[in-house]
A tleap script that builds the chain and sets N, CA, C and O, in Angstrom:
source leaprc.protein.ff14SB
mol = sequence {
  NMET ASP THR ASP ASN ILE LEU ASP LYS TYR
  VAL LEU LEU THR ILE TYR THR ILE ASN LEU
  PHE TYR PHE SER ASN SER ARG PHE CYS LEU
  PRO ILE THR LEU VAL LEU LEU ILE ILE TYR
  TYR LYS TYR SER LYS ASP ILE TYR ILE ASP
  LYS LYS LYS LEU ILE LEU VAL TYR ILE LEU
  PHE SER ILE LEU THR ILE THR GLY GLU SER
  ILE PHE ILE GLN LYS THR ASN LEU LEU ASN
  TYR THR ASN SER ASP ILE PHE ASN VAL SER
  SER TRP LEU PHE SER ALA TYR LEU ASN MET
  VAL LEU LEU ILE TYR ILE LEU ASN GLN VAL
  ILE LYS THR LYS CILE
}
set mol.1.N position { -4.330 -8.180 37.465 }
set mol.1.CA position { -4.315 -7.603 36.392 }
set mol.1.C position { -5.325 -6.416 36.284 }
set mol.1.O position { -6.495 -6.732 36.499 }
set mol.2.N position { -5.073 -5.075 35.982 }
set mol.2.CA position { -5.521 -3.955 35.894 }
set mol.2.C position { -6.708 -4.066 34.820 }
set mol.2.O position { -6.529 -4.764 33.822 }
set mol.3.N position { -8.075 -3.297 35.038 }
set mol.3.CA position { -8.879 -3.481 33.973 }
set mol.3.C position { -8.476 -2.634 32.761 }
set mol.3.O position { -8.690 -3.009 31.608 }
set mol.4.N position { -7.912 -1.530 33.060 }
set mol.4.CA position { -7.421 -0.555 31.938 }
set mol.4.C position { -6.730 -1.343 31.230 }
set mol.4.O position { -6.959 -1.153 30.035 }
set mol.5.N position { -5.935 -2.200 31.436 }
set mol.5.CA position { -4.777 -3.017 30.610 }
set mol.5.C position { -5.822 -3.825 29.559 }
set mol.5.O position { -5.820 -3.650 28.341 }
set mol.6.N position { -6.478 -4.503 30.095 }
set mol.6.CA position { -7.391 -5.408 29.493 }
set mol.6.C position { -8.269 -4.538 28.376 }
set mol.6.O position { -8.436 -4.963 27.233 }
set mol.7.N position { -8.691 -3.550 28.739 }
set mol.7.CA position { -9.554 -2.643 27.955 }
set mol.7.C position { -8.867 -1.996 27.013 }
set mol.7.O position { -9.432 -1.704 25.960 }
set mol.8.N position { -7.470 -1.650 27.247 }
set mol.8.CA position { -6.883 -1.087 26.243 }
set mol.8.C position { -6.332 -2.327 24.832 }
set mol.8.O position { -6.030 -2.090 23.663 }
set mol.9.N position { -6.393 -3.687 25.629 }
set mol.9.CA position { -6.318 -4.749 24.601 }
set mol.9.C position { -7.275 -5.194 23.617 }
set mol.9.O position { -7.111 -5.660 22.489 }
set mol.10.N position { -8.597 -4.879 24.479 }
set mol.10.CA position { -9.649 -4.951 23.694 }
set mol.10.C position { -10.059 -4.009 22.391 }
set mol.10.O position { -10.587 -4.306 21.319 }
set mol.11.N position { -9.602 -2.773 22.927 }
set mol.11.CA position { -9.783 -1.616 21.829 }
set mol.11.C position { -8.816 -2.151 20.595 }
set mol.11.O position { -9.268 -2.260 19.455 }
set mol.12.N position { -7.499 -2.460 20.912 }
set mol.12.CA position { -6.287 -2.627 20.228 }
set mol.12.C position { -6.963 -3.980 19.309 }
set mol.12.O position { -6.978 -3.913 18.080 }
set mol.13.N position { -7.332 -4.799 19.803 }
set mol.13.CA position { -7.737 -6.004 18.978 }
set mol.13.C position { -9.071 -5.728 18.112 }
set mol.13.O position { -9.316 -6.462 17.155 }
set mol.14.N position { -9.869 -4.742 18.429 }
set mol.14.CA position { -10.729 -4.032 17.762 }
set mol.14.C position { -10.417 -3.367 16.620 }
set mol.14.O position { -11.133 -3.403 15.619 }
set mol.15.N position { -9.343 -2.730 16.704 }
set mol.15.CA position { -8.892 -1.798 15.891 }
set mol.15.C position { -8.189 -2.626 14.734 }
set mol.15.O position { -8.246 -2.251 13.563 }
set mol.16.N position { -7.426 -3.941 15.189 }
set mol.16.CA position { -6.832 -4.621 14.191 }
set mol.16.C position { -7.706 -5.462 13.477 }
set mol.16.O position { -7.320 -5.866 12.380 }
set mol.17.N position { -9.030 -5.867 13.978 }
set mol.17.CA position { -9.921 -6.456 13.411 }
set mol.17.C position { -10.726 -5.540 12.161 }
set mol.17.O position { -11.184 -5.952 11.095 }
set mol.18.N position { -10.711 -4.432 12.610 }
set mol.18.CA position { -11.239 -3.568 11.682 }
set mol.18.C position { -10.315 -3.266 10.423 }
set mol.18.O position { -10.757 -3.138 9.281 }
set mol.19.N position { -8.954 -3.169 10.785 }
set mol.19.CA position { -7.869 -3.150 9.916 }
set mol.19.C position { -8.024 -4.478 9.023 }
set mol.19.O position { -8.140 -4.404 7.800 }
set mol.20.N position { -8.021 -5.310 9.501 }
set mol.20.CA position { -8.355 -6.769 8.594 }
set mol.20.C position { -9.333 -6.784 7.699 }
set mol.20.O position { -9.153 -7.245 6.572 }
set mol.21.N position { -10.716 -6.180 8.178 }
set mol.21.CA position { -11.671 -6.295 7.548 }
set mol.21.C position { -11.505 -5.220 6.045 }
set mol.21.O position { -11.878 -5.557 4.921 }
set mol.22.N position { -10.965 -4.117 6.345 }
set mol.22.CA position { -11.031 -2.978 5.494 }
set mol.22.C position { -9.577 -3.149 4.434 }
set mol.22.O position { -9.594 -2.662 3.303 }
set mol.23.N position { -8.675 -3.703 4.832 }
set mol.23.CA position { -7.542 -3.478 4.198 }
set mol.23.C position { -6.639 -4.860 3.660 }
set mol.23.O position { -5.524 -4.962 3.149 }
set mol.24.N position { -7.731 -5.896 4.054 }
set mol.24.CA position { -7.038 -7.103 3.659 }
set mol.24.C position { -6.764 -7.178 2.276 }
set mol.24.O position { -5.730 -7.817 2.079 }
set mol.25.N position { -7.368 -6.716 1.119 }
set mol.25.CA position { -6.890 -6.786 -0.025 }
set mol.25.C position { -6.175 -5.750 -0.603 }
set mol.25.O position { -6.195 -5.631 -1.828 }
set mol.26.N position { -5.424 -4.835 0.223 }
set mol.26.CA position { -4.478 -3.983 -0.120 }
set mol.26.C position { -3.380 -4.216 0.455 }
set mol.26.O position { -3.258 -5.188 1.201 }
set mol.27.N position { -2.256 -3.251 0.177 }
set mol.27.CA position { -0.963 -3.416 0.809 }
set mol.27.C position { -0.950 -2.736 1.969 }
set mol.27.O position { 0.114 -2.855 2.576 }
set mol.28.N position { -1.833 -2.009 2.529 }
set mol.28.CA position { -1.721 -1.021 3.684 }
set mol.28.C position { -1.737 -1.604 4.965 }
set mol.28.O position { -1.275 -1.154 6.014 }
set mol.29.N position { -2.526 -3.018 4.676 }
set mol.29.CA position { -2.716 -3.891 6.021 }
set mol.29.C position { -1.652 -4.022 6.853 }
set mol.29.O position { -1.706 -3.597 8.007 }
set mol.30.N position { -0.545 -4.640 6.341 }
set mol.30.CA position { 0.791 -4.809 7.304 }
set mol.30.C position { 1.487 -3.590 7.602 }
set mol.30.O position { 2.030 -3.562 8.706 }
set mol.31.N position { 1.584 -2.688 6.954 }
set mol.31.CA position { 2.223 -0.951 7.378 }
set mol.31.C position { 1.256 -0.844 8.593 }
set mol.31.O position { 1.796 -0.651 9.682 }
set mol.32.N position { -0.184 -0.948 8.551 }
set mol.32.CA position { -1.122 -0.297 9.396 }
set mol.32.C position { -0.824 -1.152 10.655 }
set mol.32.O position { -0.737 -0.638 11.770 }
set mol.33.N position { -0.676 -2.438 10.436 }
set mol.33.CA position { -0.405 -3.304 11.789 }
set mol.33.C position { 0.666 -3.217 12.208 }
set mol.33.O position { 0.769 -3.532 13.394 }
set mol.34.N position { 1.647 -2.874 11.658 }
set mol.34.CA position { 2.996 -2.537 12.513 }
set mol.34.C position { 3.091 -0.972 13.121 }
set mol.34.O position { 3.807 -0.673 14.077 }
set mol.35.N position { 2.445 -0.262 12.570 }
set mol.35.CA position { 2.289 1.194 13.175 }
set mol.35.C position { 1.466 1.076 14.228 }
set mol.35.O position { 1.718 1.915 15.093 }
set mol.36.N position { 0.602 0.374 14.479 }
set mol.36.CA position { -0.506 0.161 15.505 }
set mol.36.C position { 0.468 -0.777 16.579 }
set mol.36.O position { 0.398 -0.524 17.782 }
set mol.37.N position { 1.241 -1.706 16.159 }
set mol.37.CA position { 1.985 -2.402 17.153 }
set mol.37.C position { 2.866 -1.487 17.980 }
set mol.37.O position { 2.875 -1.631 19.202 }
set mol.38.N position { 3.704 -0.433 17.322 }
set mol.38.CA position { 4.666 0.521 17.475 }
set mol.38.C position { 3.717 1.199 18.398 }
set mol.38.O position { 4.127 1.322 19.552 }
set mol.39.N position { 2.350 1.735 18.086 }
set mol.39.CA position { 1.818 2.546 19.002 }
set mol.39.C position { 1.291 1.677 20.507 }
set mol.39.O position { 1.045 2.359 21.502 }
set mol.40.N position { 1.183 0.514 20.551 }
set mol.40.CA position { 0.679 -0.502 21.664 }
set mol.40.C position { 2.393 -0.262 22.107 }
set mol.40.O position { 2.516 0.291 23.200 }
set mol.41.N position { 3.089 -0.447 21.728 }
set mol.41.CA position { 4.543 -0.645 22.594 }
set mol.41.C position { 4.702 0.709 23.129 }
set mol.41.O position { 4.926 0.752 24.338 }
set mol.42.N position { 4.643 1.728 22.558 }
set mol.42.CA position { 4.962 3.058 23.262 }
set mol.42.C position { 4.136 3.620 24.412 }
set mol.42.O position { 4.534 4.208 25.418 }
set mol.43.N position { 2.982 3.329 24.065 }
set mol.43.CA position { 1.956 3.749 25.030 }
set mol.43.C position { 1.114 2.926 25.787 }
set mol.43.O position { 0.208 3.452 26.434 }
set mol.44.N position { 1.295 1.572 25.806 }
set mol.44.CA position { 0.690 0.441 26.678 }
set mol.44.C position { 1.245 0.837 28.207 }
set mol.44.O position { 2.373 1.290 28.402 }
set mol.45.N position { 0.273 0.592 29.244 }
set mol.45.CA position { 0.441 0.601 30.394 }
set mol.45.C position { 0.984 -0.759 31.254 }
set mol.45.O position { 1.087 -0.976 32.461 }
set mol.46.N position { 1.322 -1.675 29.889 }
set mol.46.CA position { 1.660 -2.937 30.474 }
set mol.46.C position { 3.110 -2.772 30.771 }
set mol.46.O position { 3.772 -1.862 30.274 }
set mol.47.N position { 3.611 -3.690 31.612 }
set mol.47.CA position { 5.340 -3.795 31.921 }
set mol.47.C position { 5.786 -4.146 30.634 }
set mol.47.O position { 5.183 -4.700 29.715 }
set mol.48.N position { 7.483 -3.541 30.759 }
set mol.48.CA position { 8.152 -3.639 29.737 }
set mol.48.C position { 8.266 -5.216 29.297 }
set mol.48.O position { 7.936 -5.416 28.128 }
set mol.49.N position { 8.646 -6.273 29.983 }
set mol.49.CA position { 8.556 -7.658 29.809 }
set mol.49.C position { 7.325 -8.191 29.196 }
set mol.49.O position { 7.532 -9.206 28.530 }
set mol.50.N position { 6.214 -7.824 29.232 }
set mol.50.CA position { 5.045 -8.327 28.769 }
set mol.50.C position { 4.789 -7.742 27.310 }
set mol.50.O position { 4.107 -8.453 26.571 }
set mol.51.N position { 5.287 -6.448 26.773 }
set mol.51.CA position { 5.264 -6.031 25.816 }
set mol.51.C position { 6.328 -6.868 25.030 }
set mol.51.O position { 5.915 -7.412 24.006 }
set mol.52.N position { 7.620 -7.042 25.364 }
set mol.52.CA position { 8.399 -7.769 24.898 }
set mol.52.C position { 8.042 -9.320 24.434 }
set mol.52.O position { 8.238 -9.841 23.336 }
set mol.53.N position { 7.531 -9.813 25.476 }
set mol.53.CA position { 6.982 -11.265 25.198 }
set mol.53.C position { 5.823 -11.453 24.204 }
set mol.53.O position { 5.529 -12.453 23.548 }
set mol.54.N position { 5.180 -10.125 24.261 }
set mol.54.CA position { 3.919 -10.424 22.987 }
set mol.54.C position { 4.627 -9.898 21.635 }
set mol.54.O position { 4.319 -10.444 20.576 }
set mol.55.N position { 5.253 -9.201 21.644 }
set mol.55.CA position { 5.971 -8.964 20.407 }
set mol.55.C position { 6.898 -10.137 19.892 }
set mol.55.O position { 6.933 -10.444 18.700 }
set mol.56.N position { 7.637 -10.766 20.852 }
set mol.56.CA position { 8.452 -12.079 20.359 }
set mol.56.C position { 7.620 -13.173 19.715 }
set mol.56.O position { 7.712 -13.740 18.626 }
set mol.57.N position { 6.719 -13.299 20.803 }
set mol.57.CA position { 5.624 -14.307 20.202 }
set mol.57.C position { 4.907 -14.168 18.955 }
set mol.57.O position { 4.644 -15.142 18.250 }
set mol.58.N position { 4.583 -12.975 18.664 }
set mol.58.CA position { 3.958 -12.436 17.309 }
set mol.58.C position { 5.037 -12.563 16.371 }
set mol.58.O position { 4.610 -12.691 15.223 }
set mol.59.N position { 6.249 -12.571 16.462 }
set mol.59.CA position { 7.160 -12.543 15.340 }
set mol.59.C position { 7.346 -14.151 15.051 }
set mol.59.O position { 7.164 -14.746 13.989 }
set mol.60.N position { 7.748 -14.649 16.272 }
set mol.60.CA position { 8.001 -16.209 16.020 }
set mol.60.C position { 6.887 -16.799 15.338 }
set mol.60.O position { 7.110 -17.415 14.295 }
set mol.61.N position { 5.606 -16.688 15.821 }
set mol.61.CA position { 4.433 -17.375 15.418 }
set mol.61.C position { 4.395 -16.809 13.838 }
set mol.61.O position { 4.399 -17.694 12.982 }
set mol.62.N position { 4.365 -15.711 13.468 }
set mol.62.CA position { 4.275 -15.261 12.122 }
set mol.62.C position { 5.136 -15.984 11.207 }
set mol.62.O position { 4.704 -16.406 10.134 }
set mol.63.N position { 6.420 -16.158 11.610 }
set mol.63.CA position { 7.346 -16.570 10.766 }
set mol.63.C position { 7.168 -18.186 10.599 }
set mol.63.O position { 7.271 -18.887 9.593 }
set mol.64.N position { 6.856 -18.526 11.980 }
set mol.64.CA position { 6.825 -20.287 11.584 }
set mol.64.C position { 5.521 -20.404 10.870 }
set mol.64.O position { 5.569 -21.223 9.953 }
set mol.65.N position { 4.422 -19.842 11.025 }
set mol.65.CA position { 3.207 -20.017 10.478 }
set mol.65.C position { 3.412 -19.570 8.950 }
set mol.65.O position { 2.760 -20.239 8.148 }
set mol.66.N position { 4.091 -18.700 8.497 }
set mol.66.CA position { 4.255 -18.165 6.971 }
set mol.66.C position { 5.019 -19.326 6.569 }
set mol.66.O position { 4.698 -19.761 5.463 }
set mol.67.N position { 5.809 -19.853 7.083 }
set mol.67.CA position { 6.877 -20.681 6.621 }
set mol.67.C position { 6.097 -22.264 6.441 }
set mol.67.O position { 6.299 -23.034 5.502 }
set mol.68.N position { 5.329 -22.458 7.402 }
set mol.68.CA position { 4.651 -23.645 7.521 }
set mol.68.C position { 3.536 -23.598 6.121 }
set mol.68.O position { 3.435 -24.372 5.169 }
set mol.69.N position { 2.991 -22.695 6.372 }
set mol.69.CA position { 1.727 -22.379 5.057 }
set mol.69.C position { 2.387 -22.349 3.510 }
set mol.69.O position { 1.898 -22.736 2.449 }
set mol.70.N position { 3.677 -21.741 3.799 }
set mol.70.CA position { 4.191 -21.600 2.365 }
set mol.70.C position { 4.729 -22.992 1.832 }
set mol.70.O position { 4.581 -23.316 0.654 }
set mol.71.N position { 5.379 -23.817 2.789 }
set mol.71.CA position { 5.748 -25.227 2.305 }
set mol.71.C position { 4.752 -26.060 2.058 }
set mol.71.O position { 4.897 -26.997 1.273 }
set mol.72.N position { 3.344 -25.767 2.851 }
set mol.72.CA position { 2.169 -26.599 2.376 }
set mol.72.C position { 1.652 -26.327 1.057 }
set mol.72.O position { 1.162 -27.202 0.344 }
set mol.73.N position { 1.796 -24.724 0.628 }
set mol.73.CA position { 1.189 -24.621 -0.595 }
set mol.73.C position { 2.170 -24.754 -1.369 }
set mol.73.O position { 1.811 -24.829 -2.544 }
set mol.74.N position { 3.356 -24.820 -1.197 }
set mol.74.CA position { 4.341 -25.424 -2.753 }
set mol.74.C position { 4.178 -26.889 -2.695 }
set mol.74.O position { 4.187 -27.495 -3.766 }
set mol.75.N position { 4.034 -27.520 -1.629 }
set mol.75.CA position { 3.987 -28.870 -1.926 }
set mol.75.C position { 2.722 -29.544 -2.327 }
set mol.75.O position { 2.698 -30.680 -2.802 }
set mol.76.N position { 1.815 -28.903 -2.147 }
set mol.76.CA position { 0.357 -29.727 -2.384 }
set mol.76.C position { -0.298 -28.619 -3.481 }
set mol.76.O position { -1.146 -29.019 -4.278 }
set mol.77.N position { 0.049 -27.495 -3.483 }
set mol.77.CA position { -1.128 -26.971 -4.203 }
set mol.77.C position { -2.580 -26.567 -4.224 }
set mol.77.O position { -3.288 -26.027 -5.073 }
set mol.78.N position { -2.778 -27.003 -3.028 }
set mol.78.CA position { -4.231 -27.059 -2.473 }
set mol.78.C position { -4.919 -25.671 -2.097 }
set mol.78.O position { -6.112 -25.397 -1.967 }
set mol.79.N position { -3.930 -24.992 -1.984 }
set mol.79.CA position { -4.564 -23.684 -1.502 }
set mol.79.C position { -3.670 -22.446 -2.220 }
set mol.79.O position { -2.476 -22.548 -2.499 }
set mol.80.N position { -4.437 -21.355 -2.439 }
set mol.80.CA position { -4.158 -20.404 -3.490 }
set mol.80.C position { -4.695 -18.985 -2.931 }
set mol.80.O position { -5.879 -18.755 -2.686 }
set mol.81.N position { -3.719 -18.148 -2.784 }
set mol.81.CA position { -3.773 -16.749 -2.189 }
set mol.81.C position { -4.154 -15.600 -3.603 }
set mol.81.O position { -3.298 -15.628 -4.488 }
set mol.82.N position { -4.941 -14.964 -3.758 }
set mol.82.CA position { -5.225 -14.443 -4.971 }
set mol.82.C position { -4.003 -12.942 -4.897 }
set mol.82.O position { -3.698 -12.274 -5.885 }
set mol.83.N position { -3.543 -12.732 -3.637 }
set mol.83.CA position { -2.703 -11.694 -3.547 }
set mol.83.C position { -1.395 -11.956 -2.665 }
set mol.83.O position { -1.077 -11.368 -1.632 }
set mol.84.N position { -0.646 -13.090 -3.395 }
set mol.84.CA position { 0.282 -13.677 -2.527 }
set mol.84.C position { 1.468 -12.787 -2.662 }
set mol.84.O position { 1.943 -12.526 -3.767 }
set mol.85.N position { 1.999 -12.272 -1.436 }
set mol.85.CA position { 3.037 -11.326 -1.723 }
set mol.85.C position { 4.553 -11.774 -1.247 }
set mol.85.O position { 5.618 -11.281 -1.618 }
set mol.86.N position { 4.310 -12.992 -0.196 }
set mol.86.CA position { 5.603 -13.271 0.689 }
set mol.86.C position { 5.614 -14.767 0.579 }
set mol.86.O position { 4.778 -15.441 1.180 }
set mol.87.N position { 6.539 -15.297 -0.173 }
set mol.87.CA position { 6.490 -17.017 -0.330 }
set mol.87.C position { 5.178 -17.518 -0.575 }
set mol.87.O position { 4.929 -18.488 0.140 }
set mol.88.N position { 4.201 -17.167 -1.388 }
set mol.88.CA position { 3.168 -17.712 -1.906 }
set mol.88.C position { 1.947 -17.520 -1.072 }
set mol.88.O position { 0.845 -18.008 -1.319 }
set mol.89.N position { 2.314 -16.611 0.138 }
set mol.89.CA position { 1.056 -16.092 0.991 }
set mol.89.C position { 0.828 -14.511 0.954 }
set mol.89.O position { 1.529 -13.686 0.369 }
set mol.90.N position { -0.205 -14.306 1.642 }
set mol.90.CA position { -0.523 -12.886 1.594 }
set mol.90.C position { 0.039 -12.207 2.771 }
set mol.90.O position { 0.049 -12.793 3.853 }
set mol.91.N position { 0.511 -11.007 2.644 }
set mol.91.CA position { 0.713 -10.313 3.767 }
set mol.91.C position { 0.029 -9.850 4.749 }
set mol.91.O position { 0.445 -9.552 5.868 }
set mol.92.N position { -1.311 -9.769 4.232 }
set mol.92.CA position { -2.275 -9.559 5.286 }
set mol.92.C position { -2.321 -10.436 6.518 }
set mol.92.O position { -2.554 -10.049 7.663 }
set mol.93.N position { -2.081 -11.595 6.147 }
set mol.93.CA position { -1.857 -12.884 7.105 }
set mol.93.C position { -1.238 -12.297 8.367 }
set mol.93.O position { -1.863 -12.399 9.422 }
set mol.94.N position { -0.162 -11.744 8.336 }
set mol.94.CA position { 0.842 -11.145 9.517 }
set mol.94.C position { -0.196 -10.355 10.513 }
set mol.94.O position { -0.084 -10.455 11.735 }
set mol.95.N position { -1.265 -9.522 9.858 }
set mol.95.CA position { -2.251 -8.755 10.847 }
set mol.95.C position { -3.270 -9.914 11.279 }
set mol.95.O position { -3.785 -9.773 12.389 }
set mol.96.N position { -3.581 -10.922 10.609 }
set mol.96.CA position { -4.457 -12.016 11.236 }
set mol.96.C position { -3.947 -12.675 12.347 }
set mol.96.O position { -4.567 -13.029 13.350 }
set mol.97.N position { -2.527 -12.840 12.039 }
set mol.97.CA position { -1.548 -13.496 13.065 }
set mol.97.C position { -1.487 -12.855 14.534 }
set mol.97.O position { -1.636 -13.389 15.633 }
set mol.98.N position { -1.202 -11.463 14.158 }
set mol.98.CA position { -1.318 -10.579 15.259 }
set mol.98.C position { -2.628 -10.660 15.759 }
set mol.98.O position { -2.570 -11.131 16.895 }
set mol.99.N position { -3.739 -10.423 15.438 }
set mol.99.CA position { -4.963 -10.928 16.230 }
set mol.99.C position { -5.278 -11.887 16.847 }
set mol.99.O position { -6.085 -11.863 17.776 }
set mol.100.N position { -4.534 -13.158 16.317 }
set mol.100.CA position { -4.699 -14.482 17.068 }
set mol.100.C position { -3.791 -14.237 18.248 }
set mol.100.O position { -4.242 -14.639 19.321 }
set mol.101.N position { -2.661 -13.689 18.272 }
set mol.101.CA position { -1.874 -13.773 19.376 }
set mol.101.C position { -2.211 -12.592 20.356 }
set mol.101.O position { -1.728 -12.639 21.488 }
set mol.102.N position { -2.926 -11.643 20.030 }
set mol.102.CA position { -3.250 -10.795 20.995 }
set mol.102.C position { -4.549 -11.127 21.602 }
set mol.102.O position { -4.877 -10.668 22.696 }
set mol.103.N position { -5.375 -12.003 20.839 }
set mol.103.CA position { -6.461 -12.816 21.521 }
set mol.103.C position { -5.994 -13.526 22.776 }
set mol.103.O position { -6.395 -13.251 23.907 }
set mol.104.N position { -5.090 -14.483 22.466 }
set mol.104.CA position { -4.640 -15.732 23.225 }
set mol.104.C position { -3.957 -14.801 24.583 }
set mol.104.O position { -4.067 -15.199 25.743 }
set mol.105.N position { -3.396 -13.783 24.288 }
set mol.105.CA position { -2.681 -13.104 25.205 }
set mol.105.C position { -3.713 -12.207 26.094 }
set mol.105.O position { -3.425 -11.907 27.252 }
set mol.106.N position { -4.842 -11.826 25.527 }
set mol.106.CA position { -6.289 -11.233 26.544 }
set mol.106.C position { -6.707 -12.605 27.351 }
set mol.106.O position { -6.875 -12.598 28.570 }
set mol.107.N position { -6.842 -13.687 26.606 }
set mol.107.CA position { -7.566 -14.816 27.206 }
set mol.107.C position { -6.678 -15.449 28.414 }
set mol.107.O position { -7.110 -15.969 29.442 }
set mol.108.N position { -5.521 -15.295 28.079 }
set mol.108.CA position { -4.369 -15.815 28.949 }
set mol.108.C position { -4.456 -14.654 30.373 }
set mol.108.O position { -4.317 -15.145 31.493 }
set mol.109.N position { -4.638 -13.470 30.265 }
set mol.109.CA position { -4.351 -12.563 31.290 }
set mol.109.C position { -6.026 -12.725 32.002 }
set mol.109.O position { -6.240 -12.747 33.214 }
set mol.110.N position { -6.851 -12.804 31.165 }
set mol.110.CA position { -8.342 -13.228 31.987 }
set mol.110.C position { -8.387 -14.532 32.823 }
set mol.110.O position { -8.906 -14.662 33.931 }
set mol.111.N position { -7.834 -15.347 32.187 }
set mol.111.CA position { -7.714 -16.583 32.843 }
set mol.111.C position { -6.972 -16.529 34.065 }
set mol.111.O position { -7.548 -16.909 35.085 }
set mol.112.N position { -5.805 -16.125 34.135 }
set mol.112.CA position { -4.820 -15.873 35.149 }
set mol.112.C position { -5.501 -15.055 36.311 }
set mol.112.O position { -5.165 -15.248 37.480 }
set mol.113.N position { -6.302 -14.294 36.021 }
set mol.113.CA position { -6.860 -13.185 37.265 }
set mol.113.C position { -8.041 -14.108 37.419 }
set mol.113.O position { -8.265 -13.994 38.624 }
set mol.114.N position { -8.785 -14.812 37.026 }
set mol.114.CA position { -10.070 -15.607 37.243 }
set mol.114.C position { -9.768 -17.191 38.306 }
set mol.114.O position { -10.557 -17.742 39.073 }
set mol.115.N position { -8.607 -17.499 38.024 }
set mol.115.CA position { -8.022 -18.830 38.441 }
set mol.115.C position { -7.520 -18.659 39.603 }
set mol.115.O position { -6.972 -19.596 40.183 }
savepdb mol mol.pdb
quit
């Protein structure tokens, strides 16, 4: 694994975290996340299949987690978001999920090179 690819992902992860920190209470968080994802897809030095895998995992993880969280909120009413946009949950969670998926992707790449 190339060090530049890991560094690119660390920078991207940092930008996503800053996006979450500053825009989680606004409607700009998700659009900024999607623009950054498009920029990653277009300019990253990763091979095409890795880019596709990352985006597919992100989409599946987001849909399944949003669905599960929405069902949990609907059935229990134990959790409440102040700015719920999509099925009783906030749209900024899509940005948080991308942070999680990207971090797992980075950790997976680092572990593959070390073991």
